[in-house]
C-alpha positions as CSV (number, residue, x, y, z in Angstrom):
1,X,-27.0,18.2,-7.7
2,X,-25.3,18.2,-10.3
3,X,-23.7,21.3,-10.5
4,X,-22.4,20.2,-6.9
5,X,-20.6,17.0,-9.1
6,X,-19.3,19.2,-11.2
7,X,-17.3,21.1,-8.9
8,X,-16.9,18.2,-6.8
9,X,-15.5,16.6,-10.6
10,X,-13.9,19.9,-10.8
11,X,-11.7,20.1,-7.3
12,X,-10.8,15.9,-8.2
13,X,-9.4,15.8,-11.3
14,X,-6.2,17.8,-10.4
15,X,-5.4,15.5,-7.9
16,X,-6.5,12.8,-9.8
17,X,-3.9,13.6,-12.6
18,X,-1.0,14.0,-10.2
19,X,-1.6,10.5,-8.6
20,X,-1.4,9.2,-12.2
21,X,1.5,7.1,-12.0
22,X,5.0,8.4,-13.4
23,X,7.4,6.7,-15.6
24,X,9.0,4.0,-13.8
25,X,13.4,3.2,-13.9
26,X,14.1,-0.3,-15.7
27,X,16.5,-1.8,-14.0
28,X,20.2,-3.7,-15.3
29,X,21.1,-7.0,-14.5
30,X,24.8,-7.5,-12.7
31,X,26.4,-10.2,-11.1
32,X,27.4,-10.4,-7.7
33,X,29.1,-12.5,-5.4
34,X,27.9,-12.7,-1.7
35,X,30.4,-14.7,0.7
36,X,29.9,-18.0,-1.4
37,X,27.2,-17.7,-3.7
38,X,27.0,-15.7,-7.2
39,X,23.5,-14.0,-7.9
40,X,22.5,-11.3,-10.6
41,X,20.0,-8.6,-8.9
42,X,18.9,-5.3,-10.6
43,X,21.1,-1.6,-9.9
44,X,19.9,1.0,-9.0
45,X,23.3,2.9,-9.3
46,X,21.1,6.7,-9.7
47,X,19.0,8.6,-7.3
48,X,15.6,7.8,-9.8
49,X,16.6,4.1,-9.6
50,X,17.4,3.9,-5.6
51,X,14.1,6.1,-4.9
52,X,12.0,3.6,-7.3
53,X,14.0,0.6,-5.3
54,X,11.2,-2.2,-5.4
55,X,8.0,0.0,-5.2
56,X,5.4,-1.2,-7.7
57,X,6.9,-5.0,-8.1
58,X,5.7,-8.1,-8.2
59,X,8.6,-10.0,-6.4
60,X,11.6,-9.1,-4.9
61,X,13.7,-12.1,-7.2
62,X,16.2,-12.1,-8.4
63,X,17.3,-8.9,-5.6
64,X,18.7,-5.3,-5.4
65,X,21.3,-4.1,-5.1
66,X,21.6,0.0,-4.1
67,X,24.7,1.3,-4.8
68,X,25.9,4.8,-4.0
69,X,29.1,6.8,-5.5
70,X,30.6,6.7,-2.0
71,X,29.8,5.4,1.3
72,X,26.8,7.5,2.6
73,X,24.9,7.0,6.3
74,X,21.0,6.0,4.5
75,X,17.7,4.8,5.6
76,X,15.7,2.8,3.8
77,X,11.6,2.1,3.9
78,X,8.2,0.0,2.5
79,X,6.8,2.3,0.6
80,X,4.4,0.9,-2.1
81,X,6.3,-2.7,-1.9
82,X,4.7,-5.1,-1.2
83,X,7.1,-8.5,-0.5
84,X,9.1,-8.6,3.0
85,X,12.5,-7.7,1.9
86,X,16.5,-9.1,4.1
87,X,19.2,-6.2,3.3
88,X,22.6,-6.0,3.8
89,X,24.1,-2.5,4.5
90,X,27.6,-2.8,3.1
91,X,30.2,-0.8,4.4
92,X,32.6,0.8,1.9
93,X,35.0,-2.1,2.3
94,X,32.7,-4.0,-0.1
95,X,31.8,-6.2,3.8
96,X,28.8,-7.4,4.5
97,X,28.2,-4.2,8.0
98,X,24.1,-5.1,9.0
99,X,21.9,-7.5,7.9
100,X,17.9,-6.2,8.8
101,X,14.4,-7.5,8.2
102,X,11.7,-5.2,6.2
103,X,8.2,-5.7,7.0
104,X,6.2,-4.5,3.7
105,X,4.5,-1.5,3.6
106,X,6.4,-0.1,7.0
107,X,7.2,3.3,5.7
108,X,9.4,3.4,9.9
109,X,13.0,4.5,8.1
110,X,15.6,1.7,8.9
111,X,19.0,3.9,8.9
112,X,22.5,2.1,8.5
113,X,24.7,2.2,11.3
114,X,27.5,3.9,9.7
115,X,27.5,5.2,6.4
116,X,27.6,2.8,3.3
117,X,27.9,1.8,-0.3
118,X,25.6,-0.4,-1.4
119,X,21.9,-1.9,0.2
120,X,21.6,-5.8,-0.7
121,X,17.8,-6.2,-1.3
122,X,16.9,-9.8,-0.9
123,X,13.4,-11.6,-0.7
124,X,12.7,-12.8,3.4
125,X,15.0,-15.5,4.3
126,X,17.6,-15.7,0.9
127,X,20.8,-15.0,3.3
128,X,19.8,-17.2,6.1
129,X,19.0,-20.2,3.9
130,X,23.0,-19.3,1.6
131,X,24.7,-18.6,5.0
132,X,25.8,-15.4,4.1
133,X,26.6,-13.1,7.2
134,X,27.6,-9.8,9.0
135,X,31.2,-9.5,7.8
136,X,31.2,-11.6,4.5
137,X,32.6,-10.1,1.3
138,X,30.2,-8.9,-1.2
139,X,31.7,-8.7,-5.1
140,X,31.1,-6.3,-8.4
141,X,32.1,-9.8,-10.8
142,X,34.1,-8.7,-14.2
143,X,31.3,-7.5,-16.7
144,X,29.3,-5.1,-14.8
145,X,28.4,-1.9,-16.2
146,X,28.1,1.8,-14.4
């Protein structure tokens, strides 16, 4: 019995090491103008930061801007993300091209309908509460560092 336990532990230890938490990215805050509203959000402007996104965070506040160097067709999903989100896909001209809703922990990819320069992830209901709609402008404000 003890020998079997050691065999099981020997098989599980490498798997547990693989599952060990990887270092998490840190995000700077950047000022944005979204329609008539000024906010500060976390900036994810590298592949590593975009891949991590809001995963494992306890709140969607203050939101996150997933920024790309050039327009790209993207898909978002909610792996390891416990909060409901609304997302604005932002076109190359910095207007909101599409608003989508994402459910907690849903791993179904939700693609942008066109190449986008960014995606703005906010807590569920934020865009409606602030009167933000498709076609409105989004702008990085002065003081932004990239």
